[in-house]
MOPAC internal coordinates of N, CA, C and O (Angstrom, degrees):
PM7 1SCF
backbone

  N    0.0000 0     0.00 0     0.00 0    0    0    0
  C    1.4634 1     0.00 0     0.00 0    1    0    0
  C    1.5171 1   110.90 1     0.00 0    2    1    0
  O    1.2310 1   120.20 1   138.18 1    3    2    1
  N    1.3638 1   117.23 1   -41.82 1    3    2    1
  C    1.4739 1   119.98 1  -179.27 1    5    3    2
  C    1.5119 1   111.15 1   -62.78 1    6    5    3
  O    1.2310 1   120.29 1   150.34 1    7    6    5
  N    1.3177 1   117.06 1   -29.66 1    7    6    5
  C    1.4668 1   120.33 1  -179.84 1    9    7    6
  C    1.5108 1   111.97 1   -68.81 1   10    9    7
  O    1.2310 1   120.01 1   158.28 1   11   10    9
  N    1.3101 1   117.59 1   -21.72 1   11   10    9
  C    1.4611 1   121.96 1  -176.80 1   13   11   10
  C    1.5420 1   112.88 1   -87.42 1   14   13   11
  O    1.2310 1   119.88 1   160.08 1   15   14   13
  N    1.2939 1   117.83 1   -19.92 1   15   14   13
  C    1.4762 1   120.06 1  -174.21 1   17   15   14
  C    1.5194 1   112.48 1   -60.86 1   18   17   15
  O    1.2310 1   120.61 1   129.79 1   19   18   17
  N    1.3439 1   116.44 1   -50.21 1   19   18   17
  C    1.4576 1   118.82 1  -178.20 1   21   19   18
  C    1.5261 1   113.08 1   -62.57 1   22   21   19
  O    1.2310 1   119.86 1   131.67 1   23   22   21
  N    1.3486 1   117.86 1   -48.33 1   23   22   21
  C    1.4899 1   117.26 1   179.09 1   25   23   22
  C    1.5443 1   112.96 1   -61.34 1   26   25   23
  O    1.2310 1   120.59 1   145.06 1   27   26   25
  N    1.3051 1   116.47 1   -34.94 1   27   26   25
  C    1.4589 1   120.01 1   178.72 1   29   27   26
  C    1.5324 1   110.19 1   -65.32 1   30   29   27
  O    1.2310 1   120.78 1   136.63 1   31   30   29
  N    1.3558 1   116.12 1   -43.37 1   31   30   29
  C    1.4594 1   120.46 1   178.55 1   33   31   30
  C    1.5347 1   111.13 1   -62.81 1   34   33   31
  O    1.2310 1   120.90 1   140.17 1   35   34   33
  N    1.3246 1   115.88 1   -39.83 1   35   34   33
  C    1.4719 1   119.78 1   178.59 1   37   35   34
  C    1.5170 1   110.36 1   -63.91 1   38   37   35
  O    1.2310 1   119.31 1   136.38 1   39   38   37
  N    1.3061 1   118.92 1   -43.62 1   39   38   37
  C    1.4723 1   123.33 1   179.07 1   41   39   38
  C    1.5272 1   110.14 1   -62.25 1   42   41   39
  O    1.2310 1   120.02 1   135.86 1   43   42   41
  N    1.3514 1   117.56 1   -44.14 1   43   42   41
  C    1.4541 1   121.26 1   178.93 1   45   43   42
  C    1.5161 1   109.63 1   -62.24 1   46   45   43
  O    1.2310 1   119.42 1   136.15 1   47   46   45
  N    1.3094 1   118.72 1   -43.85 1   47   46   45
  C    1.4564 1   122.09 1   178.95 1   49   47   46
  C    1.5158 1   110.81 1   -61.73 1   50   49   47
  O    1.2310 1   119.77 1   136.30 1   51   50   49
  N    1.3229 1   118.05 1   -43.70 1   51   50   49
  C    1.4600 1   122.07 1  -179.47 1   53   51   50
  C    1.5174 1   109.90 1   -63.16 1   54   53   51
  O    1.2310 1   120.00 1   135.64 1   55   54   53
  N    1.3290 1   117.60 1   -44.36 1   55   54   53
  C    1.4658 1   121.55 1   179.41 1   57   55   54
  C    1.5373 1   109.85 1   -61.45 1   58   57   55
  O    1.2310 1   120.33 1   135.98 1   59   58   57
  N    1.3254 1   116.98 1   -44.02 1   59   58   57
  C    1.4707 1   121.76 1   179.92 1   61   59   58
  C    1.5353 1   109.18 1   -61.14 1   62   61   59
  O    1.2310 1   119.90 1   133.33 1   63   62   61
  N    1.3436 1   117.80 1   -46.67 1   63   62   61
  C    1.4344 1   121.47 1  -178.22 1   65   63   62
  C    1.5559 1   110.95 1   -63.31 1   66   65   63
  O    1.2310 1   119.95 1   135.89 1   67   66   65
  N    1.2896 1   117.70 1   -44.11 1   67   66   65
  C    1.4634 1   122.64 1   179.66 1   69   67   66
  C    1.5240 1   109.59 1   -61.03 1   70   69   67
  O    1.2310 1   119.76 1   136.01 1   71   70   69
  N    1.3063 1   118.07 1   -43.99 1   71   70   69
  C    1.4523 1   121.95 1   179.44 1   73   71   70
  C    1.5380 1   110.93 1   -61.28 1   74   73   71
  O    1.2310 1   120.23 1   133.55 1   75   74   73
  N    1.3391 1   117.18 1   -46.45 1   75   74   73
  C    1.4617 1   121.55 1   178.53 1   77   75   74
  C    1.5251 1   110.15 1   -63.52 1   78   77   75
  O    1.2310 1   120.33 1   135.59 1   79   78   77
  N    1.2943 1   116.97 1   -44.41 1   79   78   77
  C    1.4649 1   122.42 1   179.32 1   81   79   78
  C    1.5271 1   109.93 1   -59.40 1   82   81   79
  O    1.2310 1   120.13 1   132.99 1   83   82   81
  N    1.3125 1   117.36 1   -47.01 1   83   82   81
  C    1.4486 1   122.16 1  -178.47 1   85   83   82
  C    1.5268 1   110.74 1   -64.68 1   86   85   83
  O    1.2310 1   119.63 1   138.53 1   87   86   85
  N    1.3369 1   118.31 1   -41.47 1   87   86   85
  C    1.4592 1   121.07 1   177.33 1   89   87   86
  C    1.5339 1   111.28 1   -60.24 1   90   89   87
  O    1.2310 1   120.42 1   136.30 1   91   90   89
  N    1.3214 1   116.80 1   -43.70 1   91   90   89
  C    1.4699 1   121.10 1   177.83 1   93   91   90
  C    1.5169 1   110.43 1   -63.20 1   94   93   91
  O    1.2310 1   120.57 1   138.79 1   95   94   93
  N    1.2819 1   116.52 1   -41.21 1   95   94   93
  C    1.4837 1   121.64 1   178.23 1   97   95   94
  C    1.5170 1   110.48 1   -61.80 1   98   97   95
  O    1.2310 1   120.72 1   131.68 1   99   98   97
  N    1.3279 1   116.24 1   -48.32 1   99   98   97
  C    1.4608 1   120.65 1   179.73 1  101   99   98
  C    1.5146 1   112.17 1   -62.98 1  102  101   99
  O    1.2310 1   119.87 1   139.85 1  103  102  101
  N    1.3350 1   117.85 1   -40.15 1  103  102  101
  C    1.4581 1   120.37 1   176.24 1  105  103  102
  C    1.5157 1   111.53 1   -61.95 1  106  105  103
  O    1.2310 1   120.46 1   141.19 1  107  106  105
  N    1.2906 1   116.73 1   -38.81 1  107  106  105
  C    1.4960 1   120.72 1  -179.21 1  109  107  106
  C    1.5304 1   110.36 1   -67.83 1  110  109  107
  O    1.2310 1   119.34 1   149.39 1  111  110  109
  N    1.2910 1   118.87 1   -30.61 1  111  110  109
  C    1.4751 1   122.89 1  -178.22 1  113  111  110
  C    1.5154 1   113.03 1   -89.81 1  114  113  111
  O    1.2310 1   120.29 1   136.50 1  115  114  113
  N    1.3284 1   117.06 1   -43.50 1  115  114  113
  C    1.4703 1   120.34 1  -169.24 1  117  115  114
  C    1.5259 1   114.04 1  -116.35 1  118  117  115
  O    1.2310 1   119.86 1   177.57 1  119  118  117
  N    1.3253 1   117.88 1    -2.43 1  119  118  117
  C    1.4523 1   120.83 1  -172.68 1  121  119  118
  C    1.5330 1   113.91 1   -60.23 1  122  121  119
  O    1.2310 1   121.33 1   -38.60 1  123  122  121
  N    1.3286 1   115.07 1   141.40 1  123  122  121
  C    1.4612 1   123.94 1   173.75 1  125  123  122
  C    1.5234 1   107.66 1  -116.67 1  126  125  123
  O    1.2310 1   121.19 1   -25.29 1  127  126  125
  N    1.3340 1   115.32 1   154.71 1  127  126  125
  C    1.4525 1   121.33 1  -177.22 1  129  127  126
  C    1.5094 1   112.94 1  -101.44 1  130  129  127
  O    1.2310 1   121.35 1   -33.06 1  131  130  129
  N    1.3297 1   115.02 1   146.94 1  131  130  129
  C    1.4740 1   123.03 1   167.07 1  133  131  130
  C    1.5200 1   106.24 1  -148.63 1  134  133  131
  O    1.2310 1   120.98 1     2.74 1  135  134  133
  N    1.3248 1   115.73 1  -177.26 1  135  134  133
  C    1.4632 1   120.84 1  -179.43 1  137  135  134
  C    1.5335 1   109.94 1  -103.28 1  138  137  135
  O    1.2310 1   121.21 1   -41.73 1  139  138  137
  N    1.3206 1   115.28 1   138.27 1  139  138  137
  C    1.4571 1   121.49 1   177.85 1  141  139  138
  C    1.5270 1   109.04 1  -121.35 1  142  141  139
  O    1.2310 1   121.10 1   -25.47 1  143  142  141
  N    1.3100 1   115.50 1   154.53 1  143  142  141
  C    1.4658 1   120.91 1   173.44 1  145  143  142
  C    1.5429 1   107.05 1  -117.26 1  146  145  143
  O    1.2310 1   121.34 1   -46.16 1  147  146  145
  N    1.3300 1   115.04 1   133.84 1  147  146  145
  C    1.4604 1   118.60 1   176.60 1  149  147  146
  C    1.5336 1   108.14 1   -76.53 1  150  149  147
  O    1.2310 1   121.49 1   -54.57 1  151  150  149
  N    1.3201 1   114.76 1   125.43 1  151  150  149
  C    1.4664 1   120.39 1  -174.47 1  153  151  150
  C    1.5126 1   114.63 1  -107.72 1  154  153  151
  O    1.2310 1   119.91 1   161.37 1  155  154  153
  N    1.3411 1   117.78 1   -18.63 1  155  154  153
  C    1.4556 1   118.81 1   179.44 1  157  155  154
  C    1.5178 1   109.26 1  -161.72 1  158  157  155
  O    1.2310 1   121.50 1   -25.31 1  159  158  157
  N    1.3436 1   114.74 1   154.69 1  159  158  157
  C    1.4482 1   123.19 1  -178.94 1  161  159  158
  C    1.5235 1   107.28 1  -149.25 1  162  161  159
  O    1.2310 1   120.40 1   -64.11 1  163  162  161
  N    1.3337 1   116.83 1   115.89 1  163  162  161
  C    1.4562 1   117.79 1  -175.93 1  165  163  162
  C    1.5174 1   111.94 1  -144.38 1  166  165  163
  O    1.2310 1   121.11 1   -22.74 1  167  166  165
  N    1.3073 1   115.49 1   157.26 1  167  166  165
  C    1.4550 1   125.82 1  -176.00 1  169  167  166
  C    1.5288 1   109.58 1   -80.46 1  170  169  167
  O    1.2310 1   120.39 1   -46.23 1  171  170  169
  N    1.3254 1   116.85 1   133.77 1  171  170  169
  C    1.4768 1   120.76 1   179.42 1  173  171  170
  C    1.4940 1   112.39 1  -117.61 1  174  173  171
  O    1.2310 1   119.89 1   136.97 1  175  174  173
  N    1.3315 1   117.82 1   -43.03 1  175  174  173
  C    1.4695 1   121.97 1   178.91 1  177  175  174
  C    1.5258 1   107.31 1  -133.26 1  178  177  175
  O    1.2310 1   120.83 1     7.00 1  179  178  177
  N    1.3018 1   116.01 1  -173.00 1  179  178  177
  C    1.4565 1   120.79 1  -177.57 1  181  179  178
  C    1.5279 1   112.82 1   -55.53 1  182  181  179
  O    1.2310 1   120.43 1   141.61 1  183  182  181
  N    1.3311 1   116.78 1   -38.39 1  183  182  181
  C    1.4939 1   120.48 1  -177.32 1  185  183  182
  C    1.5046 1   114.06 1  -120.21 1  186  185  183
  O    1.2310 1   119.22 1   171.11 1  187  186  185
  N    1.3024 1   119.10 1    -8.89 1  187  186  185
  C    1.4631 1   121.35 1  -174.66 1  189  187  186
  C    1.5238 1   113.83 1  -102.67 1  190  189  187
  O    1.2310 1   121.38 1   -35.60 1  191  190  189
  N    1.2993 1   114.96 1   144.40 1  191  190  189
  C    1.4735 1   124.34 1   175.02 1  193  191  190
  C    1.5134 1   107.66 1  -126.45 1  194  193  191
  O    1.2310 1   120.48 1   -27.97 1  195  194  193
  N    1.3267 1   116.69 1   152.03 1  195  194  193
  C    1.4331 1   122.19 1   173.29 1  197  195  194
  C    1.5169 1   108.21 1  -108.26 1  198  197  195
  O    1.2310 1   121.60 1   -50.61 1  199  198  197
  N    1.3089 1   114.54 1   129.39 1  199  198  197
  C    1.4524 1   123.53 1   176.67 1  201  199  198
  C    1.5252 1   106.60 1  -106.86 1  202  201  199
  O    1.2310 1   119.67 1   -64.40 1  203  202  201
  N    1.3272 1   118.24 1   115.60 1  203  202  201
  C    1.4573 1   119.92 1   178.18 1  205  203  202
  C    1.5319 1   109.53 1  -101.01 1  206  205  203
  O    1.2310 1   121.33 1   -40.33 1  207  206  205
  N    1.3270 1   115.06 1   139.67 1  207  206  205
  C    1.4447 1   119.26 1  -179.82 1  209  207  206
  C    1.5417 1   109.97 1  -135.43 1  210  209  207
  O    1.2310 1   122.26 1   -24.55 1  211  210  209
  N    1.3217 1   113.28 1   155.45 1  211  210  209
  C    1.4625 1   120.57 1  -177.24 1  213  211  210
  C    1.5309 1   107.55 1  -126.64 1  214  213  211
  O    1.2310 1   120.99 1   -41.52 1  215  214  213
  N    1.3238 1   115.70 1   138.48 1  215  214  213
  C    1.4729 1   120.27 1   179.46 1  217  215  214
  C    1.5411 1   108.49 1  -146.52 1  218  217  215
  O    1.2310 1   121.33 1   -14.10 1  219  218  217
  N    1.3112 1   115.07 1   165.90 1  219  218  217
  C    1.4759 1   122.17 1  -177.39 1  221  219  218
  C    1.5082 1   109.78 1  -121.50 1  222  221  219
  O    1.2310 1   121.69 1   -42.16 1  223  222  221
  N    1.3413 1   114.36 1   137.84 1  223  222  221
  C    1.4555 1   121.61 1   173.81 1  225  223  222
  C    1.5439 1   105.85 1  -132.10 1  226  225  223
  O    1.2310 1   120.84 1   -59.21 1  227  226  225
  N    1.3038 1   115.99 1   120.79 1  227  226  225
  C    1.4707 1   122.00 1  -179.55 1  229  227  226
  C    1.5426 1   111.27 1    51.98 1  230  229  227
  O    1.2310 1   120.54 1  -137.74 1  231  230  229
  N    1.3161 1   116.57 1    42.26 1  231  230  229
  C    1.4619 1   121.85 1   176.47 1  233  231  230
  C    1.5114 1   115.64 1    80.83 1  234  233  231
  O    1.2310 1   119.49 1   174.05 1  235  234  233
  N    1.3288 1   118.58 1    -5.95 1  235  234  233
  C    1.4561 1   121.73 1  -179.99 1  237  235  234
  C    1.5247 1   109.46 1  -102.09 1  238  237  235
  O    1.2310 1   120.97 1   -42.42 1  239  238  237
  N    1.3514 1   115.74 1   137.58 1  239  238  237
  C    1.4739 1   118.99 1  -177.70 1  241  239  238
  C    1.5362 1   110.51 1   -90.25 1  242  241  239
  O    1.2310 1   121.90 1   -33.50 1  243  242  241
  N    1.3268 1   113.97 1   146.50 1  243  242  241
  C    1.4659 1   123.33 1   178.12 1  245  243  242
  C    1.5144 1   107.95 1  -132.95 1  246  245  243
  O    1.2310 1   120.83 1   -30.34 1  247  246  245
  N    1.3231 1   116.03 1   149.66 1  247  246  245
  C    1.4760 1   121.52 1   175.12 1  249  247  246
  C    1.5162 1   107.29 1  -124.91 1  250  249  247
  O    1.2310 1   121.54 1   -33.73 1  251  250  249
  N    1.3286 1   114.66 1   146.27 1  251  250  249
  C    1.4449 1   119.74 1   176.63 1  253  251  250
  C    1.5260 1   107.63 1  -150.92 1  254  253  251
  O    1.2310 1   121.27 1    -1.86 1  255  254  253
  N    1.3297 1   115.17 1   178.14 1  255  254  253
  C    1.4708 1   121.95 1  -176.21 1  257  255  254
  C    1.5100 1   111.88 1  -135.55 1  258  257  255
  O    1.2310 1   121.16 1   -22.49 1  259  258  257
  N    1.3127 1   115.38 1   157.51 1  259  258  257
  C    1.4515 1   123.33 1   171.14 1  261  259  258
  C    1.5131 1   107.47 1  -136.00 1  262  261  259
  O    1.2310 1   120.46 1   -37.02 1  263  262  261
  N    1.3170 1   116.72 1   142.98 1  263  262  261
  C    1.4560 1   121.41 1   178.00 1  265  263  262
  C    1.5401 1   107.65 1   -93.58 1  266  265  263
  O    1.2310 1   120.63 1   -50.93 1  267  266  265
  N    1.3258 1   116.41 1   129.07 1  267  266  265
  C    1.4620 1   120.22 1  -178.74 1  269  267  266
  C    1.5371 1   108.73 1  -138.63 1  270  269  267
  O    1.2310 1   121.74 1    -5.05 1  271  270  269
  N    1.3306 1   114.28 1   174.95 1  271  270  269
  C    1.4285 1   121.75 1   165.78 1  273  271  270
  C    1.5266 1   106.85 1   -90.79 1  274  273  271
  O    1.2310 1   120.18 1    -1.55 1  275  274  273
  N    1.3173 1   117.26 1   178.45 1  275  274  273
  C    1.4567 1   121.07 1   179.06 1  277  275  274
  C    1.5390 1   110.41 1   -71.22 1  278  277  275
  O    1.2310 1   120.39 1   -44.00 1  279  278  277
  N    1.3314 1   116.85 1   136.00 1  279  278  277
  C    1.4626 1   121.69 1   173.16 1  281  279  278
  C    1.5015 1   109.78 1  -156.42 1  282  281  279
  O    1.2310 1   121.30 1   -18.34 1  283  282  281
  N    1.3187 1   115.12 1   161.66 1  283  282  281
  C    1.4668 1   122.53 1   174.90 1  285  283  282
  C    1.5121 1   108.56 1  -123.86 1  286  285  283
  O    1.2310 1   121.22 1   -29.82 1  287  286  285
  N    1.3165 1   115.27 1   150.18 1  287  286  285
  C    1.4685 1   121.93 1   173.74 1  289  287  286
  C    1.5305 1   110.70 1   -77.11 1  290  289  287
  O    1.2310 1   120.92 1    -7.36 1  291  290  289
  N    1.3026 1   115.85 1   172.64 1  291  290  289
  C    1.4567 1   120.78 1   177.29 1  293  291  290
  C    1.5065 1   111.26 1   -59.35 1  294  293  291
  O    1.2310 1   120.49 1   149.61 1  295  294  293
  N    1.3682 1   116.67 1   -30.39 1  295  294  293
  C    1.4710 1   119.85 1   178.28 1  297  295  294
  C    1.5053 1   113.10 1   -84.93 1  298  297  295
  O    1.2310 1   120.59 1  -169.01 1  299  298  297
  N    1.3330 1   116.48 1    10.99 1  299  298  297
  C    1.4775 1   124.11 1   176.24 1  301  299  298
  C    1.5390 1   112.59 1    76.07 1  302  301  299
  O    1.2310 1   117.77 1  -175.75 1  303  302  301
  N    1.3182 1   121.86 1     4.25 1  303  302  301
  C    1.4537 1   120.43 1   178.44 1  305  303  302
  C    1.5317 1   108.16 1   -76.64 1  306  305  303
  O    1.2310 1   121.42 1   -45.25 1  307  306  305
  N    1.3335 1   114.89 1   134.75 1  307  306  305
  C    1.4760 1   119.72 1   179.39 1  309  307  306
  C    1.5073 1   110.36 1   -66.36 1  310  309  307
  O    1.2310 1   120.46 1   -51.96 1  311  310  309
  N    1.3331 1   116.73 1   128.04 1  311  310  309
  C    1.4442 1   121.24 1   177.44 1  313  311  310
  C    1.5124 1   113.56 1    64.93 1  314  313  311
  O    1.2310 1   119.34 1  -165.29 1  315  314  313
  N    1.3158 1   118.87 1    14.71 1  315  314  313
  C    1.4677 1   123.96 1   179.50 1  317  315  314
  C    1.5327 1   112.69 1    59.70 1  318  317  315
  O    1.2310 1   120.01 1  -148.38 1  319  318  317
  N    1.3165 1   117.59 1    31.62 1  319  318  317
  C    1.4778 1   120.65 1   178.81 1  321  319  318
  C    1.5165 1   109.01 1   -56.50 1  322  321  319
  O    1.2310 1   121.01 1   -48.33 1  323  322  321
  N    1.3463 1   115.67 1   131.67 1  323  322  321
  C    1.4454 1   122.23 1  -179.91 1  325  323  322
  C    1.5114 1   113.32 1    93.67 1  326  325  323
  O    1.2310 1   119.77 1   164.72 1  327  326  325
  N    1.3381 1   118.05 1   -15.28 1  327  326  325
  C    1.4465 1   122.04 1  -179.21 1  329  327  326
  C    1.5293 1   112.32 1   -83.85 1  330  329  327
  O    1.2310 1   120.79 1   -23.89 1  331  330  329
  N    1.2962 1   116.10 1   156.11 1  331  330  329
  C    1.4810 1   121.49 1   179.97 1  333  331  330
  C    1.5362 1   110.06 1  -103.57 1  334  333  331
  O    1.2310 1   121.92 1   -38.18 1  335  334  333
  N    1.3061 1   113.93 1   141.82 1  335  334  333
  C    1.4870 1   121.74 1   177.76 1  337  335  334
  C    1.5305 1   107.32 1  -141.96 1  338  337  335
  O    1.2310 1   121.39 1   -18.68 1  339  338  337
  N    1.3319 1   114.95 1   161.32 1  339  338  337
  C    1.4608 1   118.58 1   174.01 1  341  339  338
  C    1.5146 1   109.79 1   -78.15 1  342  341  339
  O    1.2310 1   121.48 1   -36.20 1  343  342  341
  N    1.3244 1   114.77 1   143.80 1  343  342  341
  C    1.4480 1   121.45 1   174.61 1  345  343  342
  C    1.5160 1   106.86 1  -129.17 1  346  345  343
  O    1.2310 1   120.48 1   -38.42 1  347  346  345
  N    1.3276 1   116.69 1   141.58 1  347  346  345
  C    1.4347 1   118.69 1   174.24 1  349  347  346
  C    1.5243 1   108.42 1  -112.92 1  350  349  347
  O    1.2310 1   121.54 1   -34.46 1  351  350  349
  N    1.3336 1   114.67 1   145.54 1  351  350  349
  C    1.4731 1   122.22 1  -171.03 1  353  351  350
  C    1.5267 1   109.78 1  -142.43 1  354  353  351
  O    1.2310 1   120.78 1   -15.23 1  355  354  353
  N    1.3138 1   116.11 1   164.77 1  355  354  353
  C    1.4612 1   120.88 1   175.21 1  357  355  354
  C    1.5335 1   108.26 1   -86.89 1  358  357  355
  O    1.2310 1   119.57 1   -54.69 1  359  358  357
  N    1.3195 1   118.42 1   125.31 1  359  358  357
  C    1.4659 1   119.88 1   180.00 1  361  359  358
  C    1.5346 1   112.98 1   -61.49 1  362  361  359
  O    1.2310 1   119.58 1   146.66 1  363  362  361
  N    1.3197 1   118.41 1   -33.34 1  363  362  361
  C    1.4559 1   120.21 1  -179.98 1  365  363  362
  C    1.5230 1   112.77 1   -85.22 1  366  365  363
  O    1.2310 1   119.50 1   171.52 1  367  366  365
  N    1.3397 1   118.56 1    -8.48 1  367  366  365
  C    1.4518 1   123.30 1   175.14 1  369  367  366
  C    1.5246 1   108.88 1  -154.35 1  370  369  367
  O    1.2310 1   119.85 1   -99.92 1  371  370  369
  N    1.3431 1   117.90 1    80.08 1  371  370  369
  C    1.4641 1   122.48 1  -175.09 1  373  371  370
  C    1.5215 1   114.13 1   -61.62 1  374  373  371
  O    1.2310 1   119.47 1   168.47 1  375  374  373
  N    1.3462 1   118.62 1   -11.53 1  375  374  373
  C    1.4767 1   119.88 1   174.68 1  377  375  374
  C    1.5286 1   110.89 1   -67.36 1  378  377  375
  O    1.2310 1   119.94 1   157.03 1  379  378  377
  N    1.3084 1   117.71 1   -22.97 1  379  378  377
  C    1.4652 1   121.47 1   177.77 1  381  379  378
  C    1.5110 1   108.07 1   -88.37 1  382  381  379
  O    1.2310 1   120.51 1   -66.24 1  383  382  381
  N    1.3308 1   116.62 1   113.76 1  383  382  381
  C    1.4608 1   120.12 1  -175.58 1  385  383  382
  C    1.5350 1   110.41 1  -150.25 1  386  385  383
  O    1.2310 1   121.69 1    -8.81 1  387  386  385
  N    1.3018 1   114.37 1   171.19 1  387  386  385
  C    1.4753 1   121.55 1   172.45 1  389  387  386
  C    1.5124 1   107.42 1  -152.26 1  390  389  387
  O    1.2310 1   120.22 1   -38.30 1  391  390  389
  N    1.3070 1   117.18 1   141.70 1  391  390  389
  C    1.4422 1   121.92 1  -177.54 1  393  391  390
  C    1.5394 1   110.51 1   -97.09 1  394  393  391
  O    1.2310 1   120.44 1   -36.92 1  395  394  393
  N    1.2922 1   116.77 1   143.08 1  395  394  393
  C    1.4600 1   122.45 1   177.30 1  397  395  394
  C    1.5424 1   107.51 1  -101.17 1  398  397  395
  O    1.2310 1   120.98 1   -75.04 1  399  398  397
  N    1.3114 1   115.74 1   104.96 1  399  398  397
  C    1.4727 1   120.67 1  -175.97 1  401  399  398
  C    1.5253 1   113.86 1   -85.23 1  402  401  399
  O    1.2310 1   120.51 1  -171.51 1  403  402  401
  N    1.3146 1   116.64 1     8.49 1  403  402  401
  C    1.4804 1   121.81 1   178.55 1  405  403  402
  C    1.5197 1   111.39 1    52.07 1  406  405  403
  O    1.2310 1   120.04 1    59.31 1  407  406  405
  N    1.3298 1   117.52 1  -120.69 1  407  406  405
  C    1.4802 1   119.33 1  -174.00 1  409  407  406
  C    1.5345 1   112.49 1   -70.80 1  410  409  407
  O    1.2310 1   119.88 1   169.71 1  411  410  409
  N    1.3357 1   117.83 1   -10.29 1  411  410  409
  C    1.4633 1   121.52 1   178.44 1  413  411  410
  C    1.5350 1   112.62 1   -95.18 1  414  413  411
  O    1.2310 1   121.39 1  -178.86 1  415  414  413
  N    1.3605 1   114.95 1     1.14 1  415  414  413
  C    1.4748 1   120.77 1  -178.83 1  417  415  414
  C    1.5231 1   111.41 1   -57.27 1  418  417  415
  O    1.2310 1   120.14 1   152.47 1  419  418  417
  N    1.3223 1   117.34 1   -27.53 1  419  418  417
  C    1.4876 1   121.16 1  -179.36 1  421  419  418
  C    1.5125 1   111.78 1   -63.45 1  422  421  419
  O    1.2310 1   118.90 1   163.02 1  423  422  421
  N    1.3188 1   119.71 1   -16.98 1  423  422  421
  C    1.4682 1   122.26 1   179.63 1  425  423  422
  C    1.5495 1   112.00 1   -88.84 1  426  425  423
  O    1.2310 1   120.28 1   174.45 1  427  426  425
  N    1.3110 1   117.07 1    -5.55 1  427  426  425
  C    1.4754 1   120.70 1  -179.57 1  429  427  426
  C    1.5166 1   110.50 1   -68.83 1  430  429  427
  O    1.2310 1   121.28 1   -35.56 1  431  430  429
  N    1.3208 1   115.15 1   144.44 1  431  430  429
  C    1.4620 1   121.90 1   173.06 1  433  431  430
  C    1.5266 1   108.42 1  -101.44 1  434  433  431
  O    1.2310 1   121.38 1  -112.86 1  435  434  433
  N    1.3415 1   114.96 1    67.14 1  435  434  433
  C    1.4307 1   119.88 1  -174.37 1  437  435  434
  C    1.5224 1   108.91 1  -149.40 1  438  437  435
  O    1.2310 1   121.25 1   -38.10 1  439  438  437
  N    1.2992 1   115.21 1   141.90 1  439  438  437
  C    1.4624 1   120.98 1   173.51 1  441  439  438
  C    1.5196 1   107.52 1   -99.82 1  442  441  439
  O    1.2310 1   119.84 1   -56.18 1  443  442  441
  N    1.3027 1   117.92 1   123.82 1  443  442  441
  C    1.4596 1   121.74 1   178.50 1  445  443  442
  C    1.4912 1   109.56 1   -91.98 1  446  445  443
  O    1.2310 1   120.82 1   -63.50 1  447  446  445
  N    1.3111 1   116.04 1   116.50 1  447  446  445
  C    1.4511 1   122.03 1   179.51 1  449  447  446
  C    1.5132 1   110.94 1   -91.12 1  450  449  447
  O    1.2310 1   121.37 1   143.02 1  451  450  449
  N    1.3302 1   114.98 1   -36.98 1  451  450  449
  C    1.4777 1   121.15 1  -176.91 1  453  451  450
  C    1.5124 1   109.95 1  -114.18 1  454  453  451
  O    1.2310 1   121.68 1   -20.66 1  455  454  453
  N    1.3227 1   114.39 1   159.34 1  455  454  453
  C    1.4656 1   120.49 1   176.08 1  457  455  454
  C    1.5313 1   109.11 1   -73.26 1  458  457  455
  O    1.2310 1   121.51 1   -24.57 1  459  458  457
  N    1.3207 1   114.71 1   155.43 1  459  458  457
  C    1.4512 1   119.45 1   175.82 1  461  459  458
  C    1.5199 1   108.00 1   -72.62 1  462  461  459
  O    1.2310 1   119.55 1   -28.33 1  463  462  461
  N    1.3384 1   118.47 1   151.67 1  463  462  461
  C    1.4561 1   120.96 1  -178.01 1  465  463  462
  C    1.5243 1   111.89 1   -64.64 1  466  465  463
  O    1.2310 1   120.84 1   -27.36 1  467  466  465
  N    1.3167 1   116.01 1   152.64 1  467  466  465
  C    1.4457 1   120.83 1   178.32 1  469  467  466
  C    1.5316 1   109.05 1   -75.78 1  470  469  467
  O    1.2310 1   121.58 1   -31.65 1  471  470  469
  N    1.3177 1   114.58 1   148.35 1  471  470  469
  C    1.4794 1   119.48 1   178.51 1  473  471  470
  C    1.4924 1   111.12 1   -81.24 1  474  473  471
  O    1.2310 1   120.10 1   180.00 1  475  474  473

């Protein structure tokens, strides 16, 4: 049984990575834009914060998150809570999205493999 733990963890990690990679790829190809409002910003680990945002697609609301470091907006609000940003999402699955933080993108804890979709 102990011999199976490591291979199982490796397979789970690979599946997780492929799913994330594929979602990013699909967003770069098929993503559509809408406006999101940042609704919360909180500390999770020593250096990571979660930025929660809410957006609407065809009248239905969706919530998602982005992992960032600590930052403040020009108006001094932590994590730009209350501010609006563009978010791109998959039209066939609006739960899959990513927020464009513009000049605050440098605080994201994410590696961008693909370009953002064209508007």
